[in-house]
C-alpha distance (Angstrom), angle and dihedral (degrees) to the residues before:
residue distance angle dihedral
X1 . . .
X2 3.76 . .
X3 3.74 90.9 .
X4 3.82 92.0 49.6
X5 3.77 92.0 47.5
X6 3.78 91.3 50.4
X7 3.77 90.8 48.1
X8 3.78 92.3 50.0
X9 3.79 90.5 52.3
X10 3.80 92.0 48.1
X11 3.81 93.3 51.8
X12 3.80 92.8 43.2
X13 3.77 86.5 59.8
X14 3.82 90.8 42.3
X15 3.75 122.6 113.6
X16 3.76 93.9 -83.1
X17 3.83 97.2 66.2
X18 3.85 115.7 111.8
X19 3.77 94.2 -156.8
X20 3.85 111.6 112.2
X21 3.71 110.8 -109.2
X22 3.84 134.3 168.5
X23 3.79 115.1 -91.8
X24 3.78 123.6 -165.5
X25 3.76 118.2 -109.7
X26 3.77 111.3 -86.1
X27 3.74 132.3 -142.0
X28 3.80 129.8 -154.4
X29 3.80 86.5 -94.8
X30 3.74 92.6 59.7
X31 3.87 111.1 143.5
X32 3.79 126.9 -171.6
X33 3.71 132.3 151.9
X34 3.81 108.6 179.8
X35 3.80 115.2 -170.6
X36 3.73 144.4 146.6
X37 3.80 101.8 -114.6
X38 3.72 98.7 63.7
X39 3.85 110.0 149.7
X40 3.78 90.2 -155.3
X41 3.81 93.3 55.4
X42 3.83 92.4 47.9
X43 3.82 92.7 46.2
X44 3.84 93.0 47.2
X45 3.78 88.8 61.5
X46 3.78 99.6 42.5
X47 3.80 97.0 -96.8
X48 3.77 122.9 132.8
X49 3.82 105.1 -141.2
X50 3.81 92.0 -161.8
X51 3.77 88.6 69.6
X52 3.82 92.6 61.8
X53 3.74 111.5 79.7
X54 3.78 91.4 -167.3
X55 3.77 88.1 70.0
X56 3.86 94.2 46.3
X57 3.74 106.9 103.8
X58 3.79 93.1 -163.5
X59 3.82 88.9 75.5
X60 3.78 125.9 73.7
X61 3.75 120.5 -98.6
X62 3.80 88.6 -112.3
X63 3.81 92.9 57.0
X64 3.84 92.9 42.1
X65 3.81 93.1 49.7
X66 3.75 91.3 48.1
X67 3.77 92.2 49.9
X68 3.80 90.7 52.6
X69 3.82 92.9 48.9
X70 3.77 91.1 45.5
X71 3.78 91.5 57.5
X72 3.77 93.9 55.9
X73 3.73 127.6 90.1
X74 3.77 113.9 -121.9
X75 3.79 87.8 -111.0
X76 3.83 89.8 54.8
X77 3.85 90.5 46.9
X78 3.80 92.4 55.9
X79 3.77 92.6 53.1
X80 3.88 91.0 60.1
X81 3.84 94.7 57.0
X82 3.81 96.1 81.9
X83 3.78 129.7 79.5
X84 3.87 87.8 -106.4
X85 3.82 98.6 51.8
X86 3.81 112.4 -167.0
X87 3.74 99.2 -142.7
X88 3.79 125.6 -141.0
X89 3.80 110.0 -98.7
X90 3.79 94.7 -169.6
X91 3.80 89.5 61.2
X92 3.78 94.5 44.7
X93 3.77 89.8 -108.0
X94 3.84 114.9 141.2
X95 3.79 127.2 -153.7
X96 3.83 118.6 -89.7
X97 3.76 131.8 -155.1
X98 3.81 108.6 -149.9
X99 3.77 100.7 -173.0
X100 3.77 115.2 93.3
X101 3.78 126.9 136.9
X102 3.81 131.8 -145.3
X103 3.82 105.1 166.8
X104 3.78 94.9 145.5
X105 3.77 102.2 -12.9
X106 3.82 133.7 -11.6
X107 3.81 104.6 -55.7
X108 3.71 132.3 -161.7
X109 3.83 91.0 -134.9
X110 3.79 107.5 120.9
X111 3.83 129.7 26.9
X112 3.78 96.1 -90.6
X113 3.79 96.2 77.1
X114 3.80 135.7 44.1
X115 3.82 141.6 160.2
X116 3.74 128.3 -132.7
X117 3.84 139.2 156.7
X118 3.78 92.4 -60.2
X119 3.80 94.1 57.6
X120 3.79 107.5 7.7
X121 3.80 94.1 177.9
X122 3.81 148.2 -3.3
X123 3.80 131.7 -137.1
X124 3.78 110.3 -74.9
X125 3.84 110.5 -152.2
X126 3.82 124.9 -166.3
X127 3.79 114.7 -70.7
X128 3.78 110.2 -92.7
X129 3.82 99.4 -99.4
X130 3.82 89.4 63.4
X131 3.76 96.6 45.5
X132 3.79 88.3 48.6
X133 3.84 88.6 56.5
X134 3.84 88.9 66.9
X135 3.82 89.3 67.3
X136 3.83 85.7 -151.7
X137 3.76 112.9 138.5
X138 3.85 93.4 -172.9
X139 3.83 88.6 55.6
X140 3.82 91.5 51.2
X141 3.86 91.1 51.0
X142 3.85 91.3 45.5
X143 3.78 91.0 53.1
X144 3.75 90.9 53.2
X145 3.76 90.9 50.0
X146 3.84 93.5 51.5
X147 3.78 93.1 45.0
X148 3.81 92.5 49.7
X149 3.81 91.1 48.6
X150 3.84 90.9 54.0
X151 3.76 87.7 44.6
X152 3.80 93.8 54.2
X153 3.79 90.6 46.2
X154 3.76 89.9 54.8
X155 3.85 90.9 46.3
X156 3.76 89.3 55.2
X157 3.75 87.8 56.8
X158 3.80 95.4 48.3
X159 3.80 91.2 -108.7
X160 3.80 101.4 110.6
X161 3.79 143.0 23.6
X162 3.80 129.7 -127.7
X163 3.76 100.4 -113.8
X164 3.78 116.6 80.2
X165 3.87 120.8 -174.3
X166 3.81 96.5 -144.1
X167 2.98 151.7 152.0
X168 3.81 114.9 48.0
X169 3.82 105.2 -145.5
X170 3.77 104.2 172.5
X171 3.77 112.2 137.4
X172 3.79 115.2 -117.3
X173 3.80 101.6 -115.3
X174 3.82 97.9 166.7
X175 3.87 128.8 30.9
X176 3.83 91.6 -134.6
X177 3.83 94.3 64.0
X178 3.79 108.2 122.8
X179 3.79 97.0 -147.3
X180 3.86 95.0 56.3
X181 3.85 89.8 113.7
X182 3.81 89.9 65.3
X183 3.75 96.3 55.3
X184 3.83 138.8 71.2
X185 3.75 94.6 -118.0
X186 3.79 142.2 -100.3
X187 3.77 104.6 -46.6
X188 3.86 115.4 88.8
X189 3.82 95.0 -150.5
X190 3.86 92.9 50.3
X191 3.77 91.0 45.3
X192 3.75 90.0 49.6
X193 3.76 95.0 49.8
X194 3.82 90.1 48.0
X195 3.85 87.8 53.3
X196 3.80 93.7 49.0
X197 3.78 94.1 49.0
X198 3.79 97.4 43.0
X199 3.78 92.6 44.6
X200 3.76 91.2 49.3
X201 3.79 90.1 49.7
X202 3.83 90.8 52.1
X203 3.73 98.0 42.0
X204 3.81 113.3 27.6
X205 3.76 121.0 102.3
X206 3.79 113.1 -154.5
X207 3.80 110.2 -97.9
X208 3.76 91.8 14.1
X209 3.78 102.2 71.6
X210 3.80 90.6 121.3
X211 3.76 132.6 25.1
X212 3.78 140.4 -179.6
X213 3.79 86.9 -128.2
X214 3.81 105.1 40.6
X215 3.80 90.1 -177.4
X216 3.79 89.7 68.2
X217 3.88 96.6 40.5
X218 3.83 108.2 124.9
X219 3.76 117.2 -121.0
X220 3.77 131.2 -152.2
X221 3.87 89.0 -147.5
X222 3.78 131.5 -22.4
X223 3.74 118.5 -101.4
X224 3.86 128.0 -158.8
X225 3.82 128.2 -153.1
X226 3.76 111.2 -147.4
X227 3.06 155.8 -135.7
X228 3.83 105.6 17.4
X229 3.00 111.0 -140.5
X230 3.78 154.0 5.4
X231 3.81 88.5 -27.4
X232 3.82 114.5 148.7
X233 3.76 109.6 121.9
X234 3.79 127.2 87.7
X235 3.84 112.4 169.0
X236 3.74 117.4 -26.6
X237 3.84 121.7 170.6
X238 3.81 90.3 -31.7
X239 3.85 97.4 -42.3
X240 3.80 108.7 116.2
X241 3.81 136.1 -168.2
X242 3.76 94.0 -112.8
X243 3.73 96.5 59.3
X244 3.87 102.3 24.2
X245 3.82 114.8 118.8
X246 3.80 109.2 -154.0
X247 3.72 109.2 -146.5
X248 3.82 101.7 -151.9
X249 3.79 131.2 171.0
X250 3.83 117.8 -133.7
X251 3.78 87.0 -118.4
X252 3.82 92.7 60.5
X253 3.83 91.2 41.7
X254 3.82 93.0 57.1
X255 3.71 97.1 36.0
X256 3.77 101.5 43.0
X257 3.78 120.8 -0.1
X258 3.78 101.0 43.4
X259 3.80 101.6 33.2
X260 3.84 98.6 82.4
X261 3.86 89.2 49.6
X262 3.74 91.3 49.9
X263 3.77 91.1 51.3
X264 3.78 90.7 45.3
X265 3.82 93.4 53.8
X266 3.85 98.5 37.3
X267 3.77 102.1 36.2
X268 3.83 101.2 22.2
X269 3.80 95.2 40.5
X270 3.82 87.9 -142.8
X271 3.79 111.8 -169.0
X272 3.88 97.1 -144.2
X273 3.76 141.0 33.5
X274 3.81 124.7 -165.7
X275 3.76 119.9 -147.1
X276 3.80 118.9 -142.6
X277 3.78 138.5 -119.6
X278 3.81 102.0 -119.7
X279 3.79 124.2 86.9
X280 3.79 119.1 -115.2
X281 3.82 113.2 -147.0
X282 3.79 88.9 -23.1
X283 3.82 99.0 -46.0
X284 3.83 126.8 99.8
X285 3.84 106.8 -123.7
X286 3.82 90.7 -133.8
X287 3.79 89.4 60.4
X288 3.77 97.2 40.3
X289 3.83 109.3 105.1
X290 3.81 91.4 -171.3
X291 3.85 90.8 59.3
X292 3.80 95.9 39.8
X293 3.77 112.7 30.9
X294 3.72 96.0 17.9
X295 3.84 102.0 44.7
X296 3.78 110.5 17.5
X297 3.74 99.6 36.6
X298 3.82 98.1 23.4
X299 3.80 112.2 34.8
X300 3.78 95.2 26.8
X301 3.74 98.7 33.2
X302 3.76 102.2 -134.2
X303 3.78 115.5 -154.9
X304 3.78 101.4 -153.2
X305 3.76 140.5 25.5
X306 3.77 141.0 -48.6
X307 3.78 120.0 -129.7
X308 3.77 132.4 -171.0
X309 3.78 124.6 -121.5
X310 3.74 104.6 -103.6
X311 3.79 114.1 -69.7
X312 3.81 92.6 -2.7
X313 3.81 92.4 138.9
X314 3.74 90.8 52.7
X315 3.83 87.5 49.0
X316 3.79 92.0 53.8
X317 3.83 90.0 53.8
X318 3.75 103.5 34.2
X319 3.83 106.4 29.6
X320 3.74 106.8 21.9
X321 3.82 95.0 33.3
X322 3.78 85.0 -156.1
X323 3.85 112.0 -164.4
X324 3.84 86.5 -12.7
X325 3.82 85.4 -86.3
X326 3.80 124.1 177.9
X327 3.70 118.6 -128.5
X328 3.74 89.7 -97.0
X329 3.79 90.8 49.9
X330 3.82 91.8 52.0
X331 3.78 92.1 51.4
X332 3.83 91.3 49.3
X333 3.84 91.3 48.6
X334 3.79 96.0 53.3
X335 3.85 95.4 39.4
X336 3.80 91.0 53.3
X337 3.80 91.0 44.6
X338 3.82 89.4 60.7
X339 3.84 105.4 -95.2
X340 3.76 105.3 150.1
X341 3.76 102.6 -178.0
X342 3.81 133.2 32.0
X343 3.76 117.8 -147.5
X344 3.76 90.8 -151.3
X345 3.75 141.4 33.9
X346 3.76 103.8 -77.9
X347 3.86 96.4 93.4
X348 3.80 91.8 47.4
X349 3.76 95.1 44.1
X350 3.80 103.2 38.1
X351 3.86 109.9 24.8
X352 3.81 92.9 85.2
X353 3.85 93.3 51.0
X354 3.83 88.2 45.2
X355 3.83 89.2 51.1
X356 3.79 92.9 47.6
X357 3.80 91.4 49.1
X358 3.89 88.9 54.4
X359 3.81 94.5 -114.4
X360 3.72 96.6 120.4
X361 3.78 137.0 27.5
X362 3.79 126.4 -124.8
X363 3.84 86.8 -129.9
X364 3.82 88.4 63.8
X365 3.82 88.6 56.4
X366 3.84 90.7 47.3
X367 3.74 92.0 52.4
X368 3.79 92.8 51.9
X369 3.81 93.3 46.7
X370 3.89 91.9 49.0
X371 3.77 89.6 54.7
X372 3.83 90.8 50.0
X373 3.82 94.5 47.6
X374 3.75 95.6 45.6
X375 3.78 86.5 56.2
X376 3.78 93.9 49.5
X377 3.79 88.6 51.3
X378 3.79 91.1 52.3
X379 3.79 91.7 55.7
X380 3.76 92.7 47.6
X381 3.80 100.1 -109.3
X382 3.81 90.3 133.9
X383 3.79 102.9 33.8
X384 3.84 104.1 22.8
X385 3.83 128.0 -121.7
X386 3.80 109.8 -108.7
X387 3.82 90.7 -174.2
X388 3.79 88.6 67.4
X389 3.79 100.0 32.3
X390 3.81 95.5 101.9
X391 3.87 93.1 57.3
X392 3.78 113.2 111.4
X393 3.80 144.9 129.2
X394 3.76 94.8 -34.6
X395 3.86 92.1 60.3
X396 3.83 94.2 59.6
X397 3.81 120.9 82.3
X398 3.75 92.6 3.2
X399 3.78 117.8 173.1
X400 3.76 90.3 -110.0
X401 3.79 92.4 52.2
X402 3.80 93.1 50.9
X403 3.78 90.9 48.9
X404 3.87 88.4 50.4
X405 3.79 87.5 55.7
X406 3.79 92.0 55.2
X407 3.77 92.0 42.4
X408 3.81 91.9 51.3
X409 3.75 88.2 54.8
X410 3.80 91.8 48.4
X411 3.76 92.0 51.0
X412 3.85 93.2 49.8
X413 3.81 100.8 43.0
X414 3.80 112.7 108.5
X415 3.84 125.5 -144.4
X416 3.82 104.5 -146.4
X417 3.72 101.0 172.0
X418 3.83 136.0 17.6
X419 3.71 113.5 164.3
X420 3.76 116.4 -165.1
X421 3.80 90.6 -4.4
X422 3.74 90.3 -74.8
X423 3.79 89.6 160.8
X424 2.93 132.1 98.5
X425 3.79 100.1 52.1
X426 3.82 117.3 -149.7
X427 3.76 112.4 -130.0
X428 3.78 91.6 -146.6
X429 3.83 90.7 60.8
X430 3.84 102.1 32.7
X431 3.79 98.8 52.6
X432 3.77 98.8 148.6
X433 3.82 116.3 53.0
X434 3.81 131.0 -173.5
X435 3.76 107.0 -145.2
X436 3.75 110.2 -170.5
X437 3.81 142.2 158.0
X438 3.76 138.2 72.5
X439 3.81 92.4 -72.5
X440 3.79 98.6 43.4
X441 3.77 91.1 104.0
X442 3.84 96.3 26.7
X443 3.80 120.3 158.6
X444 3.86 116.5 149.7
X445 3.83 90.0 26.0
X446 3.86 89.0 63.4
X447 3.79 94.3 64.7
X448 3.83 97.0 50.9
X449 3.87 116.6 -165.0
X450 3.78 137.7 -30.2
X451 3.83 86.1 41.0
X452 3.73 135.1 136.1
X453 3.75 129.6 -150.8
X454 3.83 110.7 -56.3
X455 3.81 124.0 -128.6
X456 3.78 86.8 -118.7
X457 3.81 137.4 -34.9
X458 3.78 124.0 -114.1
X459 3.83 102.9 -167.0
X460 3.77 122.9 -164.1
X461 3.80 89.2 -107.5
X462 3.84 90.1 53.1
X463 3.84 92.0 48.0
X464 3.86 99.0 45.2
X465 3.74 91.9 44.1
X466 3.87 87.6 66.9
X467 3.75 90.9 59.5
X468 3.78 107.1 34.6
X469 3.79 147.1 9.6
X470 3.82 100.3 -87.0
X471 3.77 128.3 -151.9
X472 3.74 105.7 -161.0
X473 3.78 125.9 -159.0
X474 3.78 127.1 165.7
X475 3.78 97.3 -144.4
X476 3.75 88.9 -164.7
X477 3.82 133.1 32.6
X478 3.77 89.4 -125.4
X479 3.74 140.7 -21.9
X480 3.81 94.6 -75.3
X481 3.85 86.0 61.0
X482 3.81 95.6 -164.7
X483 3.80 96.7 175.0
X484 3.88 141.9 24.8
X485 3.82 96.2 -117.8
X486 3.77 95.8 120.4
X487 3.89 100.4 32.6
X488 3.75 94.6 93.4
X489 3.80 93.9 55.3
X490 3.75 88.8 53.5
X491 3.85 91.5 49.7
X492 3.81 90.1 49.6
X493 3.78 90.2 51.8
X494 3.75 92.1 51.6
X495 3.80 92.1 51.4
X496 3.77 91.2 60.8
X497 3.80 102.9 42.4
X498 3.75 137.3 91.4
X499 3.84 88.7 -134.6
X500 3.75 135.8 1.1
X501 3.80 124.4 -136.5
X502 3.79 114.1 -167.0
X503 3.80 114.4 -165.5
X504 3.85 111.6 -168.3
X505 3.78 138.2 139.9
X506 3.83 139.5 103.2
X507 3.75 136.9 -40.7
X508 3.81 138.3 -176.2
X509 3.75 92.8 -68.9
X510 3.82 86.9 64.3
X511 3.85 102.2 34.7
X512 3.74 133.1 12.7
X513 3.76 143.2 94.2
X514 3.74 109.2 -25.7
X515 3.88 92.6 13.1
X516 3.78 122.3 90.1
X517 3.85 121.6 178.5
X518 3.70 126.7 -119.3
X519 3.76 96.5 -158.9
X520 3.81 139.0 26.7
X521 3.74 97.4 -129.9
X522 3.79 134.9 108.6
X523 3.78 110.4 -93.0
X524 3.78 124.2 -99.9
X525 3.77 117.7 -35.7
X526 3.84 96.1 -11.3
X527 3.84 92.7 108.7
X528 3.73 89.6 49.3
X529 3.78 91.9 48.2
X530 3.85 92.7 50.7
X531 3.88 93.0 48.0
X532 3.80 95.1 46.3
X533 3.78 93.8 47.8
X534 3.76 91.8 47.1
X535 3.76 91.8 46.6
X536 3.83 94.2 54.0
X537 3.80 96.3 40.9
X538 3.77 118.6 98.5
X539 3.75 95.5 -172.8
X540 3.88 129.2 58.6
X541 3.73 119.6 -56.2
X542 3.79 122.0 -153.8
X543 3.79 121.9 -169.4
X544 3.82 122.3 -152.2
X545 3.78 119.3 -168.0
X546 3.84 124.5 -157.0
X547 3.79 111.7 -161.9
X548 3.71 145.4 120.1
X549 3.77 98.0 -151.8
X550 3.73 125.0 49.2
X551 3.79 122.7 -82.4
X552 3.86 126.5 -158.7
X553 3.74 101.1 -124.2
X554 3.75 96.2 158.9
X555 3.75 88.7 127.6
X556 3.86 89.4 62.8
X557 3.83 92.2 40.6
X558 3.83 89.8 55.9
X559 3.82 95.6 40.3
X560 3.76 107.4 102.0
X561 3.75 93.5 -158.3
X562 3.82 91.1 60.2
X563 3.85 97.6 77.7
X564 3.79 100.0 -177.9
X565 3.83 139.3 19.7
X566 3.80 126.2 -162.5
X567 3.76 127.7 -172.9
X568 3.79 111.6 -150.2
X569 3.82 103.5 173.3
X570 3.81 107.4 -158.2
X571 3.78 97.3 -40.3
X572 3.82 101.9 -163.5
X573 3.76 131.3 -127.6
X574 3.80 94.7 -37.4
X575 3.76 94.5 44.4
X576 3.81 95.6 118.5
X577 3.86 90.3 55.6
X578 3.74 92.6 48.1
X579 3.83 94.0 50.6
X580 3.79 93.3 46.6
X581 3.82 91.7 47.3
X582 3.83 91.0 55.5
X583 3.77 96.0 43.7
X584 3.73 92.6 49.3
X585 3.87 93.1 43.1
X586 3.76 99.3 -114.3
X587 3.82 84.7 124.9
X588 3.71 127.7 30.2
X589 3.85 110.8 -137.1
X590 3.77 117.4 -119.2
X591 3.81 105.0 162.4
X592 3.77 121.3 128.1
X593 3.82 127.6 -154.0
X594 3.78 113.5 -98.7
X595 3.81 90.2 -165.1
X596 3.76 136.1 55.7
X597 3.84 107.9 -113.8
X598 3.86 102.2 -138.8
X599 3.76 126.3 -162.5
X600 3.78 117.1 -102.1
X601 3.80 94.9 -105.1
X602 3.81 89.7 65.9
X603 3.71 89.6 89.5
X604 3.88 90.2 60.7
X605 3.74 91.9 53.8
X606 3.79 104.0 57.1
X607 3.85 132.2 19.9
X608 3.79 116.5 -121.6
X609 3.84 88.1 -125.8
X610 3.82 92.5 64.9
X611 3.82 106.6 97.0
X612 3.84 93.5 -167.3
X613 3.84 115.1 127.1
X614 3.80 95.2 -174.9
X615 3.79 124.3 70.3
X616 3.75 118.2 -95.6
X617 3.81 111.8 -155.9
X618 3.74 92.1 -173.8
X619 3.79 91.2 60.6
X620 3.80 95.2 32.2
X621 3.84 92.0 -117.8
X622 3.80 111.7 156.4
X623 3.83 97.7 -152.1
X624 3.83 128.9 -111.4
X625 3.79 136.7 -94.8
X626 3.77 123.4 6.9
X627 3.77 89.9 -71.9
X628 3.85 94.4 67.4
X629 3.79 109.4 8.0
X630 3.76 110.8 117.3
X631 3.84 102.5 -174.7
X632 3.79 138.8 79.9
X633 3.81 122.1 -71.6
X634 3.73 136.4 -156.5
X635 3.82 89.0 -138.2
X636 3.85 124.5 -4.8
X637 3.78 127.1 -129.5
X638 3.83 111.3 -80.9
X639 3.77 94.5 24.8
X640 3.77 120.9 146.3
X641 3.78 140.0 133.5
X642 3.81 134.0 -138.6
X643 3.83 135.4 -155.6
X644 3.78 89.1 -121.3
X645 3.85 131.6 51.3
X646 3.77 121.5 -116.6
X647 3.81 128.8 -161.0
X648 3.83 122.5 -158.6
X649 3.81 126.7 -166.8
X650 3.76 132.7 178.0
X651 3.78 112.3 -112.2
X652 3.80 100.9 179.1
X653 3.78 138.8 -19.4
X654 3.74 142.4 175.1
X655 3.79 103.8 -117.7
X656 3.79 104.8 -175.2
X657 3.78 140.2 45.2
X658 3.78 114.5 -163.5
X659 3.78 113.1 -176.6
X660 3.79 126.5 -174.5
X661 3.77 109.2 -146.6
X662 3.79 123.7 -145.2
X663 3.76 117.6 -113.9
X664 3.79 95.6 -107.0
X665 3.84 94.6 48.5
X666 3.75 115.3 104.3
X667 3.80 132.2 -143.3
X668 3.83 119.3 -131.4
X669 3.79 128.8 -144.1
X670 3.74 127.1 -119.1
X671 3.77 123.2 -168.9
X672 3.84 108.3 -98.4
X673 3.77 124.5 -144.9
X674 3.81 114.5 -101.7
X675 3.80 109.9 -71.6
X676 3.80 89.0 0.2
X677 3.80 127.1 151.1
X678 3.77 111.8 -82.9
X679 3.78 106.7 -138.0
X680 3.78 113.1 -148.3
X681 3.85 88.5 -132.7
X682 3.86 107.3 26.2
X683 3.81 97.7 178.3
X684 3.77 145.8 -12.4
X685 3.84 129.2 -147.3
X686 3.78 112.3 -96.9
X687 3.84 91.3 -129.9
X688 3.77 90.1 54.5
X689 3.75 92.1 52.4
X690 3.79 93.1 47.0
X691 3.79 88.9 53.9
X692 3.79 92.2 58.1
X693 3.84 107.6 30.2
X694 3.73 139.0 30.3
X695 3.80 94.1 -174.7
X696 3.79 114.8 147.5
X697 3.79 132.3 -152.4
X698 3.84 100.8 -126.0
X699 3.75 121.1 -174.1
X700 3.80 138.9 163.4
X701 3.83 129.4 -144.0
X702 3.77 124.6 -163.3
X703 3.82 111.4 -146.5
X704 3.73 121.2 -164.2
X705 3.79 126.4 -170.3
X706 3.77 96.8 -148.9
X707 3.81 94.4 177.7
X708 3.81 136.0 80.9
X709 3.82 98.8 -105.7
X710 3.74 136.1 74.6
X711 3.84 108.1 -109.3
X712 3.75 148.4 168.4
X713 3.78 125.0 -123.5
X714 3.76 125.4 -164.6
X715 3.77 112.7 -149.7
X716 3.77 109.0 -158.4
X717 3.82 113.4 -168.5
X718 3.84 117.1 -151.8
X719 3.74 130.0 -171.2
X720 3.83 113.5 -144.7
X721 3.87 110.1 -159.5
X722 3.78 121.7 -134.9
X723 3.77 110.8 -74.0
X724 3.81 95.9 -134.6
X725 3.82 93.0 78.5
X726 3.83 128.8 74.5
X727 3.78 131.1 -133.1
X728 3.80 96.5 27.0
X729 3.79 126.8 128.9
X730 3.79 117.0 -86.7
X731 3.77 84.1 -128.6
X732 3.80 138.1 -28.4
X733 3.78 135.2 -152.5
X734 3.82 113.1 -107.9
X735 3.79 99.4 166.1
X736 3.87 146.3 -6.3
X737 3.77 141.0 -170.8
X738 3.75 133.0 -173.7
X739 3.79 113.4 -143.7
X740 3.79 129.9 -170.3
X741 3.81 120.3 -147.6
X742 3.77 133.8 -178.5
X743 3.80 117.2 -132.2
X744 3.81 108.6 -69.6
X745 3.79 93.7 7.4
X746 3.75 125.0 140.1
X747 3.72 123.0 -153.3
X748 3.87 132.5 -177.9
X749 3.80 113.7 -137.9
X750 3.78 120.2 -166.2
X751 3.79 127.3 -155.8
X752 3.82 130.7 -169.5
X753 3.79 120.7 -165.1
X754 3.82 124.3 -174.0
X755 3.82 125.6 -146.6
X756 3.84 90.5 -91.8
X757 3.80 88.4 65.1
X758 3.83 87.5 67.5
X759 3.81 93.0 51.2
X760 3.82 131.6 115.0
X761 3.77 131.8 -172.4
X762 3.79 115.1 -115.6
X763 3.87 124.9 -139.1
X764 3.82 85.6 -101.6
X765 3.88 90.0 54.9
X766 3.84 96.6 -108.5
X767 3.76 116.1 147.5
X768 3.74 102.1 -131.1
X769 3.80 141.8 169.8
X770 3.78 109.6 -138.2
X771 3.77 119.7 -141.3
X772 3.81 117.8 -127.5
X773 3.76 136.3 58.8
X774 3.79 113.9 -24.1
X775 3.77 117.9 -173.8
X776 3.79 123.3 -140.8
X777 3.82 111.7 -152.0
X778 3.76 122.7 -169.7
X779 3.81 112.2 -164.8
X780 3.79 129.5 -14.0
X781 3.76 136.5 -90.2
X782 3.78 129.2 15.8
X783 3.79 92.9 -27.0
X784 3.86 95.2 56.9
X785 3.77 119.6 124.3
X786 3.85 110.0 -136.6
X787 3.77 129.0 -178.5
X788 3.83 134.8 159.8
X789 3.76 129.5 -112.3
X790 3.74 112.8 -162.7
X791 3.81 115.6 -150.8
X792 3.81 116.9 -160.5
X793 3.80 126.7 178.2
X794 3.79 121.8 -164.7
X795 3.78 141.7 160.6
């Protein structure tokens, strides 16, 4: 008993504890490699590590994990199934806290991570919606790499775990959703590509990006794609996420809600998926074996574990009262469905009673634990990771990381209006600035939610004060702006300035987890503040909007006295620097909107509880996202301006795809438009095409920066399905690239699309490639490059 007690104390103080403790000052040569299977630790407590197969690296992870689980009593097994696993001291197994977050930097959300005097903060990058607006896949991957480096450094110091429940990859179906700021936007393909790149950045170990045995592939840290699936409602007019039943067609599930998760698992090789609170067609996702064991682990071949959103099992029993289950029933349902880990206490409290009542098998518990321990072996929790052992204090909040935070904001910021080329301002002319609005001196508001403690803040006031004499006025007491008390000070500032910059928008009191919006307007008196300041100003007025979700700012777009508008999302710790760099022309904006900016009356046309993506004329629903919305917008998806003009021309393209089908391959119907041409073979299954052809649609675009400034152009490639079929998207993103060109430079950009890029999802949820004339569109508006690709199937 004395040995066990001593061992328990040792492992409690081990690197996985989340209690603050003093740590010696570190140097750049700091080296630590905390891990379970330390021979010295075992020997110090009278244990012979050679007798424990789970610590023998000559065996596979599967064999080792099974050995560990087999050594446990069933009572011990159950206590490892929660996010705060208790460990088994008699086996040398310490406790582990699974829940850490790294949405846009290492966060202190969840018990697995904390900050103290040793590491008081970590780099806080822009919230995801702004980074997504860069449309830069290499940036997304780099962000993941830097975040995981800081995470490993904190792990070495006992201040973080190795399992991070990020990113959030739910598609933004409705503009009122409060968590829009956490996501990469409304397009499933873009969201999926963000997921793949960020996950790869977090997880991949150099030289081990791919493996013949993915279940043994080492990971830098473990990432988790969440929340699966069809989750995009918090609390709207009394309907909350815990009881909401999302009525979703199979077509929308395949086409929109599941697609980013499929890409995350298949292409990103993510090591965890989190199931969501809401019901889907009457079934909680965490209890749906078809969605978990069937799809995630079966069809997509997940190499990792499935975890519940926190307290989801309790929600099933308490709030949803699904099947009128008891607590023990609920535990049995989710365990048998394939849920490996409970973020909560229901597994640890009610699995033993459920087992004793004969509702679950011990083998179900074993299966879940083996999945968990294989994952912890892959991240080095058992054996250490010498590659990352040298990471420590000096690798967090580095100068390079903080500059990357500002650069990510610069790349994502979108220029929405720039009348008469008002921007960029020249600091030698505009020496006195009025800086007004509720976000003019923003700090914590810039980092949004699921954030930690930043290395340091650079507020807009800090940044602009370096370039000009700034007259600062709040304009509003806070973002809610419930009265006019401070409007007059802002007006007075504008009267006495060479230019006025108004920084307004939303914050977490308006949108965020648990908080949906009921309108798309600026809160309180903000609109009045902006109009009155613009009206009194005799010099240029620039409006900057902070928000995750869309805001109807048509009034500002149409106000001739407001010369320029910038959307800055939630720009992270270096947000002030990024905004100033763009306004003063040190950086040429190249971001593009990852969301459709609807008009305010959109909220009167469709309830948030309707999950339909396509328009419904019978109900008067206008459709959702750029793919299906049939109304007017304030700004369309993909919109964004630059300080320099670009010209794009088509150099070459493959414009036809002729495929000879095998005799046993079938054609599938698609609904034709009234009186439309009936193609003898309307469509073919994607899987059938892939089995007989690997033809690609190759094309080349010449981009010319015809202006006098270096700039960035985002080329978004859309596929427009043949117009003889009904119910298909008006267009859909199938590719994108961000290119940087010096003034006057020309650059050739090549794209390669596979047959899946020409696919659509039928109303019966088949993934099909239609025959007929597809259009490939590169870019939007008058400068778009458009060419046809004719698809013909024959026997």
